[in-house]
C-alpha positions as MATLAB code, in Angstrom:
seq = 'MTFLSVEVGKYGRIVLPKNIRDKYQVSEGSRLIIRERDGEIVLIPVRKYDKPTEALYGSIRLEMPLDEPKRAAREHIRRKLIEGL';
ca = [
     -45.375  -44.988   54.033;
     -45.237  -43.223   57.335;
     -43.467  -44.600   60.387;
     -44.686  -43.497   63.797;
     -43.691  -44.638   67.274;
     -45.975  -45.166   70.244;
     -45.327  -46.325   73.731;
     -47.019  -49.349   75.271;
     -48.428  -48.290   78.604;
     -49.799  -50.098   81.637;
     -51.920  -53.169   80.752;
     -50.543  -53.198   77.141;
     -52.441  -50.091   76.067;
     -51.354  -47.927   73.189;
     -52.530  -44.579   71.951;
     -52.906  -44.135   68.237;
     -51.759  -40.714   66.982;
     -54.580  -38.347   66.043;
     -53.710  -38.153   62.354;
     -53.970  -41.991   62.097;
     -57.263  -42.076   64.036;
     -58.656  -39.360   61.762;
     -57.415  -41.063   58.567;
     -58.931  -44.408   59.357;
     -61.978  -43.043   61.227;
     -61.073  -44.670   64.546;
     -62.617  -43.204   67.614;
     -63.634  -44.168   71.069;
     -65.569  -47.395   70.935;
     -64.222  -48.369   67.469;
     -63.213  -51.973   66.975;
     -59.913  -53.145   65.533;
     -58.859  -56.554   64.327;
     -55.385  -57.496   65.618;
     -53.403  -59.790   63.416;
     -49.843  -61.114   63.423;
     -48.062  -61.208   60.086;
     -44.444  -62.008   59.432;
     -43.360  -60.919   62.859;
     -45.446  -57.768   62.860;
     -48.569  -56.709   64.692;
     -51.210  -55.349   62.322;
     -54.280  -53.312   63.423;
     -57.235  -53.367   60.968;
     -60.155  -50.980   61.670;
     -63.575  -52.522   61.507;
     -66.060  -50.381   59.631;
     -69.492  -49.734   61.107;
     -72.576  -49.166   59.084;
     -75.864  -47.602   60.132;
     -77.723  -50.261   58.157;
     -75.287  -53.171   57.591;
     -77.697  -55.287   55.554;
     -78.162  -52.430   53.131;
     -74.422  -51.991   52.859;
     -74.071  -55.682   51.971;
     -76.887  -55.675   49.338;
     -75.835  -57.526   46.300;
     -72.631  -58.982   47.783;
     -74.101  -62.552   48.026;
     -75.521  -64.460   45.144;
     -78.044  -67.018   46.066;
     -79.974  -69.787   44.266;
     -82.741  -69.725   46.742;
     -84.096  -67.210   49.248;
     -82.771  -67.308   52.886;
     -84.795  -67.610   56.034;
     -82.138  -65.663   57.978;
     -80.448  -63.121   55.581;
     -78.781  -61.218   58.429;
     -77.020  -64.296   59.779;
     -75.885  -65.349   56.289;
     -74.547  -61.833   55.628;
     -72.601  -61.750   58.919;
     -71.029  -65.216   58.118;
     -70.178  -64.062   54.636;
     -68.416  -60.906   55.940;
     -66.641  -62.808   58.625;
     -65.319  -65.273   55.890;
     -64.233  -62.357   53.695;
     -62.419  -60.622   56.628;
     -60.472  -63.883   57.425;
     -59.584  -64.408   53.712;
     -58.384  -60.878   53.406;
     -56.131  -61.137   56.434;
];
């Protein structure tokens, strides 16, 4: 485990070191989930997919077809993210 130090700037901004940005593929415009856990602040990168519905193919088992599969997929991922945190 690597420990790095960053300074909090004006408006609460921080700069992630380049090696961390590269390792977790975080770049300008990337989204991060911020979570508090046991007195710590945790940053979790949100992965982007070119075709999110294809990336999710097979992750949901259904009895009947859906009218709005994209909405169902988004809700499923949202629940999984919350459970994993």
